Phi, psi and omega in degrees: 000125182274137179278145179287146181297148180296141180296146180253134178252157175243126180237141176247134178236144172268123184259129179250151175094358178283133181240351178200176184296330181291333174297312180299320180296322180294313180299315181299317181297316180295317180296319182291347176281346178287148183300125175073008185261133172236117186236147172233122181248126183252116182294321184292320181268351180057041180228151174244130175252119192235123171262126185212157178299151181301335181282349179274118182284148177299325179300325178292322178296315180297318181298323179296318179296317181297319179296337179280346177110015182230172178257156179211143176203158176288147183300140176285157176302147182302135178229157179305133181266152173291155179291161182300324186286334187272075179299327183297337180281347178256107186304317182296314181294321180295318180295319179295320179295318179297317179297319179295316183299311181298316181296319181294317180297318182285324186277337181305310178297325180297314180294316180299315181297322181286324186275336183242094182304331181296337180275349185285134181234175179300131180068020178300328183295330179287325173296318178300319179297317181299321181280324186284328184304311179297327180294312182293317186280306184275313180299319181271007183305318179302323180290315182294319181297314180295322179296320179294316178300315180295321180298319179297333180261012177068033182230166177222137180228189178305321180298327178299314180297314182295315183296312180298315183297312183288320179292325177296315179297319181290318180296317176302317181296319179297318179298315181294325182286316188267331184243345180254206183262357186290343181276359180295138184306324185265018181294134176224146167206153183269186181235135181231139179292339179246181178276117180249158178287136178202168176280115184302327183289344181244017182245130175246150180239035182296323180293328177292310182300311183287318183294317181297315178303314183293315181297319182288325173299318178298316178299317179296319182294311180297323178296316181297317178297316182295322178296324176297317179295321181300323181268004187293327182295319179293318178299318179298321180295317182290334181267002186292330185292159177290154181267326176221172187210148176268103181268140176271113178232119184056039177078002182245140177282126178236121181275122182227160173298148181303327181298337181274353181286139181243150177301138181097342180283153176266137175223162185254137173237110180276164177305132179091348181269154172282142174287127193293322183202173179295140180190188179237135181294125178262323180216149174093168177219145183195181170245136184246128179267112181252018188299323181291337184264323188242348185082356179282120188277339185269124177301148182254131178287137177229151180216174180310132181097345181276143177282149174227155185247135177301139181100341176284158183256128174281117190268334188227275188283165176282133180242141168250122188240138174265120183294130177250329179224138181227162175062228185288349181275347185291158180299320181297314181295321180291324175299312181300320180294319179297315181296317182295320178299317180296319182290332180274351182281172179228131173286159181300322181295330178288327179297325175297315179299322180295320180295323178292317180300325184296330181252358188298310186297312176302321179298317180297320178299319177295320179296319179297317179295317179297321178298314180301311183293321180297315180293325182289314190259339179261308180277336181058050179228102184296312181297315178298321179300312181296313184297315181295319180296318178295320179299320178298315180299319187282322188288332185297138184213090174284349182301316182300324177297317182289334183268344190304309182277309187296326180291320178295321177296317179305310184287315183297313180290326177294316178295322177300317179300322178295331182264005180081029179237120180251116180264122188288331182185167184297331180294338178296326185300319181296324180296321183296332181289326186271340187299134177233352181226137177237120179266126183247120172292145183281299190288122178086348180251297175277325180254170183286339185083003179240133181287142178222148175290122184261299185229152178237124177245109176266124180289171188304130176084005183251133178282129183298320181296320179294320178301314180293319184296314183286315180296318180297322181296315182290318181293334181296339180277353182258154178261358182295140181305321179293317180297318180296323178294319178297314181297313181295318180293320179297312180299319181296315183289332178273355180072031182244154166289160180304323180288353181274353177285152179301156179261126180298144176273340173212154182207136176217133176270129177254101188308129176078353184239320182152213182224157173225156180173188181237135177223124179053037177084001178260137176273113188254147167232129177225119180166208183287165176303323183299330179294316180290322178300318181296333180265004178075023179267125181278135181256122184294335180178158180251106183297324179212143177301136177081007180293149177277121181272144179235128178223146169215151181052042172080007181225140177291130185249340182172183180217152180232138175251133181238133180212161175287119187288137176287136178296145183300332186266357188293319180297317178296321180297316179298320178297320179294321179294321176298320181297336178274004179087019182256136176270117183280140179230135179260133182231124183204158174271352180290168179292166184298320183298313180296315183298316181292327177295314179296317180300316179297322182293326183259355175095029176258134182297144182299328181280001177249029181248126174247106184250166179054039179266122179291153182309317182288348181267352184297318179295328178295323178296318178300314181296324179296318179294321178294325179294337177280000179094008181272151171256118197250131167256146180232133176244123180206177183217353187255170176302321182287358176263349189301315181295319180293320179297320180288328181285326183297155177294331178217118180256129177241119181255135174287129183295346176280357184268202187274160178299324181297318179294316181296320181295325184277350188268167175262327178234137177245130179257108192298323178257156187275046180247119184296337178299332181294335178298317178294319178299319182297316180293320178298315181296316180298318179294320179295320179296316179298318179297323179294317178301313182293323176296318178298313181294322177300316178295313185297316178293312183299320180300311182290321179298321181278322190284320183299314177297321179302315180294317183295327180273008175077023182263007180225127170292138182305326181291319176296323177299318179297319179296315180297317180298314182300319186274352175294319177292319180298321179300314182299314182292318180295321177299320178295324182296342178297337178295341178296338183268004180299133178233000000 
């Protein structure tokens, strides 16, 4: 008898103390060495997502991270975040800003004195030492502390490079000042962008030590601010829900925290208030603004029986809502969870960057040592050797590699959430680039999914208004979707409320055929041709296949056509999909005549229509298209679309659809507008392009910068400035996705 595999749990930890991508790589490597553990550590979000056996305690996972030299804790419950502008409300950001401000004020005169010989006066170098010492020791303390911690654990990170480089420059300067000739009152020296030959005993590098610390602090500060902006969309989504709610208990309104609300309870949403949770309107009518949740700018009218979503704003009337989903089951919570999962994931290209980051720092240390030895023994220039080696240490930047993918994912998925587009993970992005065919389910995707009265054919001698009045009256007594569409359409065309139609004096449902009954003394038949044939009523002609026939008093009087109405935006959506290079295909279980009519209306070629397809056959159609060499995206919303969505190379589920369809898809479109499908593919492609641009810059920067530094073509201070802004460039480039429309 085989034993069942042990259950696997997923734990998320917040990791503290990481300063670059190589830190994240180290933590990930240590966690993955534990038995049965699979971990992904994201430097940008500072989180670890860990799959582990049920027998592995969370405390053991935390202990492993701590032994690696970092802190770890389980995420705290969500709490209101400070606004982006209020840096002072964020202790870490405020402390970093204060350290940067003091360092910048002290180092500015040091850099100016070194770069402009005309400003140099007797003993200027001693003033520079007085100003530079606090910058190197206190300003650079985070780098030195992290470097020491890493050294104790036998590791090296970005902080190791910065700490060695700045302390070496400062130490050389102290030696030259106290033991060499640099301390002479009349000492002067110029500034060169490259490494120049000079007497080491009379050369100080105080501007390098102070300037590099300040520039890297500036880079860290700008990076931290940018990362906050990158994650702002997710924070806004998580804070969208109401904080408290007026619950009806024993007929009395009681205000309680939203967490205390239970499924099935009634609660009140007044004009201007957020709807507390997902539910169904029990009383009242209003318009609901869902723009923050779906990106849809036009408020939607709701009445008793209509569903409403938590987080939407009630704009006008008072509503009484029965809660159907609460807590983590609500659409808002599930959206936030999907976005967070996507942001914590890693694309395959990022895994390559992570592997490079893991070995990058040791390689840079070897390059710096080789540079030092080459300049000493080949070029025979001690000062040049030192300057070039320090430049190599300072210029190297694995941070940009580590930030390239996660920052773009943070911004792209966050912006998608604001527009009602949920991207499930980074691997989805690659699929959107390859897709060349998009299969569109008809019902609920291209069409509204609701039957509507389309055309009225009154036979010779019959008044159209009378035809509508009598047929609508009889159909109003039926619950069948076609009958309801006829009744509603008749009342609308006659300018009457539904209750204004005559009431039948008798009514009988004929299963599968239609209805019969009496209205205003007339014996009516409304239904298929077979119903009239069975009663011996002759039909003069069939205006359209499948039309609903109407007869009274033994004679056919007219016909009505009922169809699922095409959404107003579907034709525009198909045009947008074509513009993206996608060939649209229509897939439906309806007959060929109906399918071809819908296809013609929205701009899909007749030879790209698959009609009369049974639900279980939809996935077969996808496989058939894939066998032709196509890369297929599928857009659907029903339970019967789930298999096809999972089979397609890229599945897009309409958020108005079923949970099964949403679960099987790669992208979820929160509102039921097909135009969002084109927006989703555009956003995913733009995010992928941003990731590749970031990685191209990060790789290119290091490939170009390290040789320049090693050959003495970069002053260490310029190297520090370039290194700091390489990370800032990557994050700022990702932030451009916030402007996606």
